[in-house]
N, CA and C atoms of all chains as a GROMACS GRO file, in nm:
protein
  642
    1MET      N    1   7.353  11.021   9.503
    1MET     CA    2   7.315  10.982   9.639
    1MET      C    3   7.429  11.016   9.734
    2ALA      N    4   7.400  11.089   9.839
    2ALA     CA    5   7.504  11.131   9.933
    2ALA      C    6   7.552  11.011  10.015
    3LEU      N    7   7.682  11.014  10.048
    3LEU     CA    8   7.739  10.908  10.131
    3LEU      C    9   7.709  10.933  10.278
    4LEU      N   10   7.693  11.062  10.312
    4LEU     CA   11   7.670  11.098  10.452
    4LEU      C   12   7.521  11.110  10.480
    5THR      N   13   7.481  11.071  10.601
    5THR     CA   14   7.341  11.089  10.639
    5THR      C   15   7.317  11.238  10.661
    6SER      N   16   7.190  11.279  10.659
    6SER     CA   17   7.163  11.423  10.678
    6SER      C   18   7.202  11.467  10.818
    7GLY      N   19   7.193  11.375  10.914
    7GLY     CA   20   7.237  11.406  11.050
    7GLY      C   21   7.386  11.436  11.054
    8ASP      N   22   7.464  11.352  10.986
    8ASP     CA   23   7.608  11.372  10.980
    8ASP      C   24   7.642  11.498  10.904
    9GLN      N   25   7.568  11.524  10.797
    9GLN     CA   26   7.593  11.645  10.719
    9GLN      C   27   7.575  11.768  10.806
   10GLN      N   28   7.472  11.768  10.889
   10GLN     CA   29   7.447  11.883  10.976
   10GLN      C   30   7.557  11.898  11.080
   11LYS      N   31   7.600  11.787  11.136
   11LYS     CA   32   7.709  11.793  11.236
   11LYS      C   33   7.835  11.850  11.174
   12LEU      N   34   7.864  11.806  11.052
   12LEU     CA   35   7.983  11.856  10.984
   12LEU      C   36   7.968  12.004  10.951
   13LYS      N   37   7.848  12.042  10.905
   13LYS     CA   38   7.823  12.183  10.873
   13LYS      C   39   7.850  12.268  10.995
   14ASP      N   40   7.801  12.224  11.110
   14ASP     CA   41   7.821  12.298  11.234
   14ASP      C   42   7.969  12.307  11.269
   15ALA      N   43   8.040  12.196  11.253
   15ALA     CA   44   8.183  12.197  11.285
   15ALA      C   45   8.259  12.289  11.189
   16PHE      N   46   8.225  12.281  11.060
   16PHE     CA   47   8.295  12.363  10.960
   16PHE      C   48   8.264  12.512  10.975
   17ALA      N   49   8.150  12.543  11.039
   17ALA     CA   50   8.111  12.684  11.056
   17ALA      C   51   8.213  12.760  11.139
   18GLU      N   52   8.290  12.691  11.222
   18GLU     CA   53   8.389  12.758  11.305
   18GLU      C   54   8.518  12.790  11.229
   19MET      N   55   8.530  12.744  11.107
   19MET     CA   56   8.652  12.770  11.029
   19MET      C   57   8.667  12.919  11.002
   20THR      N   58   8.791  12.968  11.017
   20THR     CA   59   8.816  13.109  10.994
   20THR      C   60   8.899  13.129  10.867
   21ARG      N   61   8.943  13.019  10.810
   21ARG     CA   62   9.035  13.029  10.697
   21ARG      C   63   8.991  12.932  10.588
   22PRO      N   64   8.991  12.974  10.461
   22PRO     CA   65   8.955  12.881  10.354
   22PRO      C   66   9.058  12.768  10.342
   23VAL      N   67   9.008  12.650  10.312
   23VAL     CA   68   9.092  12.532  10.300
   23VAL      C   69   9.068  12.470  10.164
   24ARG      N   70   9.175  12.430  10.098
   24ARG     CA   71   9.158  12.363   9.970
   24ARG      C   72   9.218  12.224   9.979
   25LEU      N   73   9.145  12.128   9.926
   25LEU     CA   74   9.193  11.990   9.924
   25LEU      C   75   9.250  11.965   9.785
   26LEU      N   76   9.378  11.943   9.778
   26LEU     CA   77   9.441  11.912   9.649
   26LEU      C   78   9.431  11.762   9.632
   27PHE      N   79   9.351  11.721   9.536
   27PHE     CA   80   9.323  11.579   9.516
   27PHE      C   81   9.403  11.528   9.399
   28PHE      N   82   9.502  11.444   9.428
   28PHE     CA   83   9.590  11.388   9.324
   28PHE      C   84   9.529  11.258   9.276
   29THR      N   85   9.504  11.252   9.145
   29THR     CA   86   9.437  11.136   9.090
   29THR      C   87   9.508  11.090   8.963
   30GLN      N   88   9.476  10.970   8.917
   30GLN     CA   89   9.525  10.926   8.787
   30GLN      C   90   9.414  10.848   8.721
   31THR      N   91   9.414  10.848   8.587
   31THR     CA   92   9.304  10.790   8.513
   31THR      C   93   9.303  10.638   8.516
   32LEU      N   94   9.424  10.580   8.506
   32LEU     CA   95   9.432  10.433   8.503
   32LEU      C   96   9.493  10.380   8.631
   33ASP      N   97   9.467  10.254   8.661
   33ASP     CA   98   9.529  10.189   8.777
   33ASP      C   99   9.503  10.260   8.908
   34CYS      N  100   9.383  10.311   8.923
   34CYS     CA  101   9.351  10.374   9.051
   34CYS      C  102   9.210  10.336   9.090
   35GLU      N  103   9.199  10.221   9.151
   35GLU     CA  104   9.067  10.168   9.183
   35GLU      C  105   8.992  10.254   9.283
   36THR      N  106   9.064  10.322   9.370
   36THR     CA  107   8.997  10.399   9.474
   36THR      C  108   8.988  10.548   9.444
   37CYS      N  109   9.031  10.589   9.325
   37CYS     CA  110   9.023  10.732   9.291
   37CYS      C  111   8.878  10.780   9.285
   38LEU      N  112   8.793  10.698   9.227
   38LEU     CA  113   8.653  10.740   9.214
   38LEU      C  114   8.588  10.752   9.352
   39THR      N  115   8.613  10.652   9.437
   39THR     CA  116   8.560  10.655   9.574
   39THR      C  117   8.607  10.781   9.646
   40THR      N  118   8.735  10.813   9.629
   40THR     CA  119   8.791  10.930   9.696
   40THR      C  120   8.723  11.056   9.646
   41ARG      N  121   8.705  11.066   9.516
   41ARG     CA  122   8.639  11.183   9.459
   41ARG      C  123   8.498  11.196   9.517
   42GLN      N  124   8.428  11.083   9.528
   42GLN     CA  125   8.291  11.086   9.582
   42GLN      C  126   8.289  11.131   9.727
   43ILE      N  127   8.386  11.084   9.804
   43ILE     CA  128   8.394  11.124   9.944
   43ILE      C  129   8.423  11.274   9.953
   44LEU      N  130   8.522  11.318   9.878
   44LEU     CA  131   8.559  11.460   9.884
   44LEU      C  132   8.447  11.551   9.837
   45ASP      N  133   8.371  11.507   9.737
   45ASP     CA  134   8.263  11.589   9.683
   45ASP      C  135   8.155  11.618   9.787
   46GLU      N  136   8.151  11.539   9.893
   46GLU     CA  137   8.052  11.561   9.999
   46GLU      C  138   8.082  11.688  10.078
   47LEU      N  139   8.208  11.734  10.073
   47LEU     CA  140   8.250  11.839  10.166
   47LEU      C  141   8.223  11.984  10.124
   48PRO      N  142   8.255  12.026  10.001
   48PRO     CA  143   8.228  12.168   9.968
   48PRO      C  144   8.084  12.212   9.991
   49PRO      N  145   7.983  12.127   9.966
   49PRO     CA  146   7.845  12.171   9.995
   49PRO      C  147   7.822  12.204  10.142
   50LEU      N  148   7.910  12.156  10.230
   50LEU     CA  149   7.889  12.178  10.372
   50LEU      C  150   7.959  12.302  10.425
   51SER      N  151   8.042  12.365  10.342
   51SER     CA  152   8.111  12.487  10.386
   51SER      C  153   8.162  12.566  10.268
   52GLU      N  154   8.141  12.698  10.276
   52GLU     CA  155   8.192  12.787  10.171
   52GLU      C  156   8.344  12.790  10.172
   53ARG      N  157   8.403  12.749  10.283
   53ARG     CA  158   8.546  12.760  10.298
   53ARG      C  159   8.621  12.635  10.253
   54ILE      N  160   8.551  12.537  10.199
   54ILE     CA  161   8.618  12.416  10.153
   54ILE      C  162   8.606  12.405  10.002
   55SER      N  163   8.720  12.389   9.935
   55SER     CA  164   8.718  12.369   9.790
   55SER      C  165   8.810  12.254   9.755
   56ILE      N  166   8.794  12.203   9.635
   56ILE     CA  167   8.875  12.092   9.589
   56ILE      C  168   8.944  12.130   9.459
   57GLU      N  169   9.071  12.093   9.447
   57GLU     CA  170   9.141  12.112   9.320
   57GLU      C  171   9.192  11.974   9.279
   58GLU      N  172   9.152  11.928   9.162
   58GLU     CA  173   9.195  11.796   9.118
   58GLU      C  174   9.320  11.808   9.034
   59ILE      N  175   9.420  11.729   9.066
   59ILE     CA  176   9.548  11.734   8.996
   59ILE      C  177   9.580  11.595   8.945
   60ASN      N  178   9.610  11.585   8.816
   60ASN     CA  179   9.644  11.455   8.760
   60ASN      C  180   9.791  11.423   8.785
   61LEU      N  181   9.814  11.314   8.855
   61LEU     CA  182   9.948  11.275   8.897
   61LEU      C  183  10.044  11.259   8.780
   62ILE      N  184   9.993  11.205   8.669
   62ILE     CA  185  10.078  11.178   8.553
   62ILE      C  186  10.098  11.304   8.470
   63LEU      N  187   9.990  11.379   8.449
   63LEU     CA  188   9.998  11.496   8.362
   63LEU      C  189  10.064  11.616   8.428
   64ASP      N  190  10.054  11.623   8.561
   64ASP     CA  191  10.111  11.737   8.630
   64ASP      C  192  10.215  11.690   8.732
   65ARG      N  193  10.323  11.634   8.680
   65ARG     CA  194  10.426  11.575   8.765
   65ARG      C  195  10.493  11.679   8.856
   66ASP      N  196  10.506  11.802   8.802
   66ASP     CA  197  10.574  11.906   8.879
   66ASP      C  198  10.500  11.935   9.008
   67LYS      N  199  10.368  11.946   8.996
   67LYS     CA  200  10.290  11.976   9.115
   67LYS      C  201  10.292  11.858   9.212
   68ALA      N  202  10.290  11.738   9.155
   68ALA     CA  203  10.294  11.618   9.238
   68ALA      C  204  10.426  11.616   9.316
   69LYS      N  205  10.533  11.650   9.246
   69LYS     CA  206  10.665  11.651   9.310
   69LYS      C  207  10.672  11.760   9.416
   70GLN      N  208  10.613  11.873   9.386
   70GLN     CA  209  10.612  11.986   9.480
   70GLN      C  210  10.550  11.944   9.612
   71TYR      N  211  10.445  11.861   9.604
   71TYR     CA  212  10.377  11.818   9.725
   71TYR      C  213  10.424  11.682   9.775
   72GLY      N  214  10.528  11.628   9.710
   72GLY     CA  215  10.583  11.501   9.757
   72GLY      C  216  10.487  11.385   9.742
   73VAL      N  217  10.404  11.389   9.638
   73VAL     CA  218  10.305  11.285   9.616
   73VAL      C  219  10.345  11.199   9.497
   74ASP      N  220  10.351  11.067   9.518
   74ASP     CA  221  10.382  10.981   9.404
   74ASP      C  222  10.284  10.865   9.393
   75ARG      N  223  10.174  10.873   9.467
   75ARG     CA  224  10.071  10.770   9.463
   75ARG      C  225   9.936  10.837   9.446
   76ALA      N  226   9.841  10.761   9.390
   76ALA     CA  227   9.704  10.812   9.383
   76ALA      C  228   9.612  10.704   9.436
   77PRO      N  229   9.500  10.742   9.500
   77PRO     CA  230   9.461  10.880   9.530
   77PRO      C  231   9.540  10.938   9.647
   78ALA      N  232   9.562  11.069   9.644
   78ALA     CA  233   9.630  11.136   9.755
   78ALA      C  234   9.567  11.273   9.772
   79ILE      N  235   9.570  11.321   9.896
   79ILE     CA  236   9.513  11.452   9.925
   79ILE      C  237   9.615  11.534  10.002
   80ALA      N  238   9.640  11.656   9.955
   80ALA     CA  239   9.723  11.750  10.031
   80ALA      C  240   9.630  11.862  10.074
   81ILE      N  241   9.652  11.917  10.192
   81ILE     CA  242   9.561  12.020  10.241
   81ILE      C  243   9.637  12.153  10.249
   82VAL      N  244   9.580  12.256  10.187
   82VAL     CA  245   9.640  12.389  10.193
   82VAL      C  246   9.539  12.488  10.250
   83GLY      N  247   9.591  12.591  10.316
   83GLY     CA  248   9.503  12.691  10.376
   83GLY      C  249   9.535  12.828  10.317
   84GLU      N  250   9.433  12.915  10.307
   84GLU     CA  251   9.454  13.048  10.251
   84GLU      C  252   9.472  13.148  10.364
   85TYR      N  253   9.594  13.200  10.375
   85TYR     CA  254   9.627  13.290  10.485
   85TYR      C  255   9.602  13.435  10.452
   86ASP      N  256   9.634  13.475  10.330
   86ASP     CA  257   9.600  13.608  10.282
   86ASP      C  258   9.542  13.587  10.144
   87ALA      N  259   9.477  13.687  10.090
   87ALA     CA  260   9.412  13.667   9.961
   87ALA      C  261   9.508  13.607   9.861
   88GLY      N  262   9.475  13.491   9.812
   88GLY     CA  263   9.557  13.425   9.712
   88GLY      C  264   9.680  13.356   9.764
   89GLU      N  265   9.712  13.374   9.893
   89GLU     CA  266   9.832  13.311   9.948
   89GLU      C  267   9.796  13.179  10.017
   90TRP      N  268   9.819  13.071   9.945
   90TRP     CA  269   9.787  12.939   9.999
   90TRP      C  270   9.912  12.874  10.055
   91ARG      N  271   9.900  12.825  10.177
   91ARG     CA  272  10.015  12.760  10.239
   91ARG      C  273   9.988  12.613  10.263
   92ASP      N  274  10.090  12.534  10.235
   92ASP     CA  275  10.083  12.390  10.256
   92ASP      C  276  10.082  12.359  10.405
   93SER      N  277   9.989  12.272  10.445
   93SER     CA  278   9.983  12.233  10.586
   93SER      C  279  10.082  12.119  10.613
   94ARG      N  280  10.133  12.061  10.504
   94ARG     CA  281  10.222  11.944  10.511
   94ARG      C  282  10.149  11.822  10.569
   95ILE      N  283  10.018  11.821  10.549
   95ILE     CA  284   9.939  11.706  10.589
   95ILE      C  285   9.894  11.636  10.462
   96ARG      N  286   9.917  11.506  10.453
   96ARG     CA  287   9.881  11.430  10.335
   96ARG      C  288   9.799  11.308  10.375
   97PHE      N  289   9.704  11.274  10.287
   97PHE     CA  290   9.632  11.148  10.301
   97PHE      C  291   9.660  11.068  10.175
   98ILE      N  292   9.714  10.950  10.193
   98ILE     CA  293   9.746  10.864  10.079
   98ILE      C  294   9.649  10.747  10.082
   99GLY      N  295   9.567  10.736   9.979
   99GLY     CA  296   9.463  10.634   9.977
   99GLY      C  297   9.330  10.698  10.012
  100ALA      N  298   9.221  10.629   9.985
  100ALA     CA  299   9.087  10.685  10.008
  100ALA      C  300   9.065  10.712  10.156
  101PRO      N  301   9.015  10.832  10.191
  101PRO     CA  302   8.989  10.866  10.332
  101PRO      C  303   8.858  10.805  10.379
  102ALA      N  304   8.854  10.673  10.387
  102ALA     CA  305   8.731  10.603  10.424
  102ALA      C  306   8.735  10.561  10.570
  103GLY      N  307   8.621  10.532  10.624
  103GLY     CA  308   8.613  10.484  10.762
  103GLY      C  309   8.667  10.587  10.859
  104TYR      N  310   8.752  10.546  10.951
  104TYR     CA  311   8.805  10.636  11.052
  104TYR      C  312   8.893  10.746  10.992
  105GLU      N  313   8.952  10.718  10.879
  105GLU     CA  314   9.036  10.820  10.814
  105GLU      C  315   8.954  10.939  10.770
  106PHE      N  316   8.825  10.920  10.747
  106PHE     CA  317   8.741  11.034  10.711
  106PHE      C  318   8.737  11.133  10.828
  107ILE      N  319   8.728  11.080  10.948
  107ILE     CA  320   8.727  11.165  11.067
  107ILE      C  321   8.860  11.240  11.078
  108SER      N  322   8.970  11.169  11.051
  108SER     CA  323   9.101  11.234  11.053
  108SER      C  324   9.107  11.346  10.950
  109LEU      N  325   9.048  11.322  10.833
  109LEU     CA  326   9.047  11.424  10.728
  109LEU      C  327   8.969  11.547  10.776
  110VAL      N  328   8.854  11.524  10.835
  110VAL     CA  329   8.772  11.635  10.885
  110VAL      C  330   8.850  11.714  10.990
  111GLN      N  331   8.916  11.643  11.081
  111GLN     CA  332   8.994  11.712  11.185
  111GLN      C  333   9.109  11.792  11.125
  112ALA      N  334   9.170  11.737  11.021
  112ALA     CA  335   9.280  11.809  10.954
  112ALA      C  336   9.227  11.935  10.887
  113ILE      N  337   9.110  11.925  10.824
  113ILE     CA  338   9.048  12.042  10.760
  113ILE      C  339   9.019  12.149  10.864
  114LEU      N  340   8.967  12.107  10.978
  114LEU     CA  341   8.935  12.203  11.084
  114LEU      C  342   9.062  12.268  11.138
  115LEU      N  343   9.167  12.190  11.153
  115LEU     CA  344   9.295  12.242  11.204
  115LEU      C  345   9.352  12.346  11.109
  116VAL      N  346   9.359  12.310  10.981
  116VAL     CA  347   9.412  12.404  10.881
  116VAL      C  348   9.319  12.524  10.868
  117GLY      N  349   9.190  12.499  10.894
  117GLY     CA  350   9.089  12.605  10.884
  117GLY      C  351   9.086  12.701  11.002
  118GLY      N  352   9.174  12.677  11.100
  118GLY     CA  353   9.186  12.775  11.207
  118GLY      C  354   9.164  12.725  11.348
  119ARG      N  355   9.123  12.599  11.364
  119ARG     CA  356   9.101  12.548  11.500
  119ARG      C  357   9.234  12.539  11.573
  120SER      N  358   9.232  12.558  11.705
  120SER     CA  359   9.358  12.550  11.779
  120SER      C  360   9.413  12.409  11.781
  121SER      N  361   9.543  12.401  11.784
  121SER     CA  362   9.612  12.273  11.789
  121SER      C  363   9.586  12.203  11.922
  122SER      N  364   9.586  12.071  11.918
  122SER     CA  365   9.568  11.996  12.042
  122SER      C  366   9.703  11.962  12.105
  123LEU      N  367   9.809  12.014  12.044
  123LEU     CA  368   9.942  11.989  12.100
  123LEU      C  369   9.962  12.073  12.225
  124THR      N  370  10.028  12.016  12.324
  124THR     CA  371  10.057  12.092  12.445
  124THR      C  372  10.165  12.195  12.414
  125GLU      N  373  10.172  12.297  12.497
  125GLU     CA  374  10.272  12.402  12.481
  125GLU      C  375  10.412  12.342  12.482
  126GLU      N  376  10.433  12.246  12.570
  126GLU     CA  377  10.563  12.181  12.582
  126GLU      C  378  10.601  12.110  12.453
  127ASN      N  379  10.506  12.039  12.395
  127ASN     CA  380  10.534  11.968  12.270
  127ASN      C  381  10.556  12.063  12.155
  128ARG      N  382  10.484  12.173  12.155
  128ARG     CA  383  10.505  12.271  12.049
  128ARG      C  384  10.647  12.327  12.060
  129THR      N  385  10.694  12.345  12.182
  129THR     CA  386  10.831  12.394  12.203
  129THR      C  387  10.932  12.292  12.153
  130ARG      N  388  10.906  12.164  12.183
  130ARG     CA  389  10.998  12.059  12.134
  130ARG      C  390  11.003  12.060  11.982
  131LEU      N  391  10.887  12.075  11.920
  131LEU     CA  392  10.882  12.073  11.774
  131LEU      C  393  10.950  12.195  11.714
  132ALA      N  394  10.948  12.306  11.787
  132ALA     CA  395  11.012  12.428  11.736
  132ALA      C  396  11.162  12.410  11.723
  133HIS      N  397  11.217  12.310  11.792
  133HIS     CA  398  11.360  12.286  11.784
  133HIS      C  399  11.401  12.194  11.670
  134VAL      N  400  11.304  12.145  11.596
  134VAL     CA  401  11.336  12.059  11.482
  134VAL      C  402  11.377  12.147  11.366
  135THR      N  403  11.495  12.121  11.310
  135THR     CA  404  11.542  12.207  11.201
  135THR      C  405  11.572  12.131  11.072
  136ALA      N  406  11.567  12.000  11.076
  136ALA     CA  407  11.592  11.921  10.954
  136ALA      C  408  11.461  11.856  10.910
  137PRO      N  409  11.450  11.818  10.783
  137PRO     CA  410  11.324  11.760  10.735
  137PRO      C  411  11.288  11.630  10.807
  138VAL      N  412  11.162  11.617  10.840
  138VAL     CA  413  11.113  11.496  10.905
  138VAL      C  414  10.991  11.449  10.827
  139THR      N  415  10.990  11.321  10.792
  139THR     CA  416  10.874  11.263  10.724
  139THR      C  417  10.812  11.160  10.817
  140MET      N  418  10.683  11.176  10.843
  140MET     CA  419  10.614  11.080  10.929
  140MET      C  420  10.509  11.009  10.845
  141GLN      N  421  10.516  10.878  10.838
  141GLN     CA  422  10.417  10.802  10.764
  141GLN      C  423  10.338  10.720  10.865
  142VAL      N  424  10.211  10.746  10.873
  142VAL     CA  425  10.126  10.674  10.968
  142VAL      C  426  10.040  10.577  10.888
  143PHE      N  427  10.063  10.448  10.908
  143PHE     CA  428   9.984  10.347  10.836
  143PHE      C  429   9.858  10.317  10.913
  144THR      N  430   9.746  10.319  10.840
  144THR     CA  431   9.616  10.292  10.903
  144THR      C  432   9.535  10.200  10.811
  145THR      N  433   9.421  10.157  10.863
  145THR     CA  434   9.325  10.085  10.779
  145THR      C  435   9.188  10.148  10.806
  146PRO      N  436   9.090  10.126  10.718
  146PRO     CA  437   8.962  10.194  10.737
  146PRO      C  438   8.890  10.159  10.867
  147THR      N  439   8.914  10.041  10.922
  147THR     CA  440   8.840  10.004  11.045
  147THR      C  441   8.936   9.986  11.162
  148MET      N  442  10.143  11.751  11.416
  148MET     CA  443  10.285  11.783  11.429
  148MET      C  444  10.335  11.851  11.302
  149ALA      N  445  10.283  11.803  11.187
  149ALA     CA  446  10.324  11.862  11.059
  149ALA      C  447  10.280  12.007  11.050
  150PHE      N  448  10.157  12.032  11.098
  150PHE     CA  449  10.104  12.168  11.091
  150PHE      C  450  10.183  12.261  11.180
  151ALA      N  451  10.236  12.208  11.291
  151ALA     CA  452  10.308  12.290  11.388
  151ALA      C  453  10.452  12.318  11.348
  152SER      N  454  10.509  12.240  11.258
  152SER     CA  455  10.650  12.262  11.222
  152SER      C  456  10.667  12.265  11.071
  153PRO      N  457  10.737  12.366  11.020
  153PRO     CA  458  10.759  12.374  10.874
  153PRO      C  459  10.851  12.265  10.820
  154HIS      N  460  10.913  12.189  10.912
  154HIS     CA  461  11.007  12.086  10.866
  154HIS      C  462  10.945  11.947  10.861
  155ILE      N  463  10.825  11.935  10.917
  155ILE     CA  464  10.763  11.804  10.929
  155ILE      C  465  10.649  11.787  10.829
  156THR      N  466  10.651  11.676  10.756
  156THR     CA  467  10.539  11.642  10.668
  156THR      C  468  10.482  11.509  10.716
  157ALA      N  469  10.351  11.504  10.730
  157ALA     CA  470  10.286  11.384  10.780
  157ALA      C  471  10.199  11.321  10.672
  158TYR      N  472  10.217  11.192  10.652
  158TYR     CA  473  10.139  11.118  10.553
  158TYR      C  474  10.056  11.012  10.626
  159ALA      N  475   9.924  11.016  10.607
  159ALA     CA  476   9.838  10.909  10.659
  159ALA      C  477   9.820  10.813  10.543
  160VAL      N  478   9.875  10.692  10.553
  160VAL     CA  479   9.876  10.598  10.442
  160VAL      C  480   9.781  10.483  10.469
  161GLU      N  481   9.689  10.462  10.377
  161GLU     CA  482   9.592  10.355  10.393
  161GLU      C  483   9.656  10.224  10.345
  162ALA      N  484   9.689  10.140  10.442
  162ALA     CA  485   9.773  10.022  10.415
  162ALA      C  486   9.713   9.921  10.318
  163THR      N  487   9.581   9.903  10.321
  163THR     CA  488   9.523   9.798  10.234
  163THR      C  489   9.530   9.838  10.086
  164GLU      N  490   9.534   9.967  10.058
  164GLU     CA  491   9.543  10.010   9.917
  164GLU      C  492   9.684  10.004   9.862
  165PHE      N  493   9.782  10.007   9.948
  165PHE     CA  494   9.921  10.010   9.905
  165PHE      C  495  10.002   9.899   9.973
  166PRO      N  496   9.971   9.774   9.935
  166PRO     CA  497  10.037   9.661  10.002
  166PRO      C  498  10.189   9.661   9.986
  167ASP      N  499  10.240   9.722   9.879
  167ASP     CA  500  10.386   9.725   9.863
  167ASP      C  501  10.449   9.812   9.972
  168LEU      N  502  10.383   9.922  10.005
  168LEU     CA  503  10.434  10.008  10.113
  168LEU      C  504  10.420   9.938  10.248
  169ALA      N  505  10.306   9.870  10.266
  169ALA     CA  506  10.284   9.799  10.391
  169ALA      C  507  10.392   9.692  10.410
  170ARG      N  508  10.429   9.628  10.298
  170ARG     CA  509  10.532   9.523  10.305
  170ARG      C  510  10.667   9.586  10.333
  171ARG      N  511  10.695   9.696  10.263
  171ARG     CA  512  10.826   9.761  10.278
  171ARG      C  513  10.853   9.796  10.424
  172TYR      N  514  10.748   9.843  10.490
  172TYR     CA  515  10.768   9.884  10.629
  172TYR      C  516  10.720   9.779  10.728
  173GLU      N  517  10.694   9.660  10.676
  173GLU     CA  518  10.652   9.547  10.760
  173GLU      C  519  10.536   9.585  10.852
  174VAL      N  520  10.433   9.638  10.791
  174VAL     CA  521  10.315   9.678  10.868
  174VAL      C  522  10.227   9.556  10.887
  175THR      N  523  10.222   9.506  11.010
  175THR     CA  524  10.134   9.392  11.038
  175THR      C  525  10.019   9.434  11.128
  176GLY      N  526  10.031   9.550  11.190
  176GLY     CA  527   9.923   9.601  11.274
  176GLY      C  528   9.922   9.753  11.259
  177VAL      N  529   9.804   9.812  11.277
  177VAL     CA  530   9.795   9.958  11.267
  177VAL      C  531   9.736  10.015  11.396
  178PRO      N  532   9.767  10.140  11.427
  178PRO     CA  533   9.853  10.225  11.347
  178PRO      C  534  10.001  10.195  11.365
  179LYS      N  535  10.077  10.216  11.258
  179LYS     CA  536  10.222  10.204  11.268
  179LYS      C  537  10.280  10.329  11.204
  180THR      N  538  10.367  10.396  11.276
  180THR     CA  539  10.424  10.522  11.229
  180THR      C  540  10.572  10.503  11.199
  181ILE      N  541  10.613  10.545  11.081
  181ILE     CA  542  10.755  10.538  11.044
  181ILE      C  543  10.806  10.682  11.034
  182VAL      N  544  10.911  10.713  11.107
  182VAL     CA  545  10.965  10.848  11.105
  182VAL      C  546  11.100  10.848  11.033
  183ASN      N  547  11.107  10.924  10.923
  183ASN     CA  548  11.232  10.933  10.844
  183ASN      C  549  11.292  10.799  10.808
  184GLU      N  550  11.210  10.700  10.777
  184GLU     CA  551  11.255  10.567  10.737
  184GLU      C  552  11.343  10.503  10.843
  185ASP      N  553  11.334  10.552  10.964
  185ASP     CA  554  11.432  10.513  11.065
  185ASP      C  555  11.368  10.464  11.195
  186VAL      N  556  11.275  10.542  11.245
  186VAL     CA  557  11.213  10.511  11.374
  186VAL      C  558  11.074  10.454  11.351
  187GLU      N  559  11.041  10.347  11.423
  187GLU     CA  560  10.908  10.288  11.411
  187GLU      C  561  10.834  10.304  11.543
  188ILE      N  562  10.708  10.348  11.532
  188ILE     CA  563  10.625  10.359  11.653
  188ILE      C  564  10.501  10.274  11.630
  189LEU      N  565  10.483  10.175  11.718
  189LEU     CA  566  10.367  10.087  11.703
  189LEU      C  567  10.253  10.133  11.792
  190GLY      N  568  10.134  10.140  11.735
  190GLY     CA  569  10.017  10.174  11.814
  190GLY      C  570   9.996  10.323  11.831
  191ALA      N  571   9.889  10.354  11.901
  191ALA     CA  572   9.854  10.494  11.927
  191ALA      C  573   9.903  10.529  12.066
  192LEU      N  574   9.994  10.625  12.073
  192LEU     CA  575  10.053  10.660  12.203
  192LEU      C  576   9.997  10.791  12.254
  193PRO      N  577  10.009  10.814  12.386
  193PRO     CA  578   9.971  10.946  12.439
  193PRO      C  579  10.062  11.050  12.375
  194GLN      N  580  10.013  11.171  12.363
  194GLN     CA  581  10.082  11.277  12.290
  194GLN      C  582  10.229  11.294  12.328
  195ASP      N  583  10.257  11.306  12.457
  195ASP     CA  584  10.395  11.329  12.501
  195ASP      C  585  10.488  11.216  12.458
  196ASP      N  586  10.441  11.093  12.476
  196ASP     CA  587  10.522  10.977  12.439
  196ASP      C  588  10.544  10.973  12.289
  197PHE      N  589  10.439  11.005  12.214
  197PHE     CA  590  10.449  11.001  12.068
  197PHE      C  591  10.551  11.103  12.018
  198VAL      N  592  10.539  11.224  12.067
  198VAL     CA  593  10.632  11.330  12.023
  198VAL      C  594  10.775  11.292  12.064
  199GLU      N  595  10.791  11.244  12.186
  199GLU     CA  596  10.923  11.203  12.235
  199GLU      C  597  10.983  11.095  12.146
  200GLN      N  598  10.903  10.994  12.115
  200GLN     CA  599  10.955  10.883  12.033
  200GLN      C  600  10.984  10.928  11.891
  201ALA      N  601  10.899  11.015  11.838
  201ALA     CA  602  10.918  11.058  11.699
  201ALA      C  603  11.038  11.151  11.686
  202ILE      N  604  11.047  11.249  11.776
  202ILE     CA  605  11.152  11.350  11.763
  202ILE      C  606  11.274  11.314  11.847
  203GLY      N  607  11.250  11.266  11.966
  203GLY     CA  608  11.358  11.235  12.059
  203GLY      C  609  11.454  11.132  12.004
  204GLN      N  610  11.399  11.024  11.946
  204GLN     CA  611  11.481  10.917  11.889
  204GLN      C  612  11.566  10.970  11.775
  205LEU      N  613  11.506  11.053  11.692
  205LEU     CA  614  11.578  11.106  11.576
  205LEU      C  615  11.695  11.191  11.623
  206ALA      N  616  11.674  11.265  11.730
  206ALA     CA  617  11.780  11.352  11.779
  206ALA      C  618  11.897  11.267  11.825
  207LYS      N  619  11.866  11.149  11.881
  207LYS     CA  620  11.976  11.062  11.925
  207LYS      C  621  12.049  11.002  11.807
  208ASN      N  622  11.972  10.969  11.702
  208ASN     CA  623  12.036  10.905  11.585
  208ASN      C  624  12.104  11.004  11.493
  209ASP      N  625  12.057  11.128  11.496
  209ASP     CA  626  12.108  11.226  11.401
  209ASP      C  627  12.122  11.361  11.470
  210SER      N  628  12.242  11.394  11.506
  210SER     CA  629  12.260  11.516  11.584
  210SER      C  630  12.233  11.642  11.503
  211GLN      N  631  12.216  11.629  11.372
  211GLN     CA  632  12.186  11.745  11.288
  211GLN      C  633  12.041  11.788  11.299
  212LEU      N  634  11.960  11.698  11.355
  212LEU     CA  635  11.816  11.718  11.344
  212LEU      C  636  11.762  11.835  11.426
  213THR      N  637  11.808  11.846  11.548
  213THR     CA  638  11.757  11.953  11.633
  213THR      C  639  11.868  12.049  11.669
  214LYS      N  640  11.827  12.172  11.700
  214LYS     CA  641  11.927  12.275  11.732
  214LYS      C  642  11.999  12.236  11.860
   0.00000   0.00000   0.00000
């Protein structure tokens, strides 16, 4: 049974149709002690049917520690978003979702997919210039709740 | 911001699933943004203010951060 209504599915299909670049959702999961892993998988599974450019790769946090470390993920469920720039060349967007992307976070996930998929940034030119001057690592953690 | 800069990584953390993280950063209301374990931004700010608080504050605290 789909989580999204057919109306929502169509709206998403239309939005995803504008994507110019394939996007892969790296889904970090673990078998035990992850109550929301199944929910996250179910939410993510709704997306590839809506666009040829969306795929999912499931990575086990415990079994594949190297990949988890590469993406700076130490919790499950977690999602990292990568985009394909040239054939086989996937680049990290450095966008992560930690915890199930439910409620309003689902919208954030969709927007992130569209951004990595080629939509223009909503950042002003001035802000993009400010960000271009950042040269040391910056980690931003935004705490949210589903409602 | 993360997508725009190769140095920035952004994590959207669902607070109810990770109460230890919420406690660590004293999250009592959302959204709450923590930048480099150092700067806290409460609430949703207009873009200019958000970028200024996230990057501007860090530049003041750490002169290595920006060119």
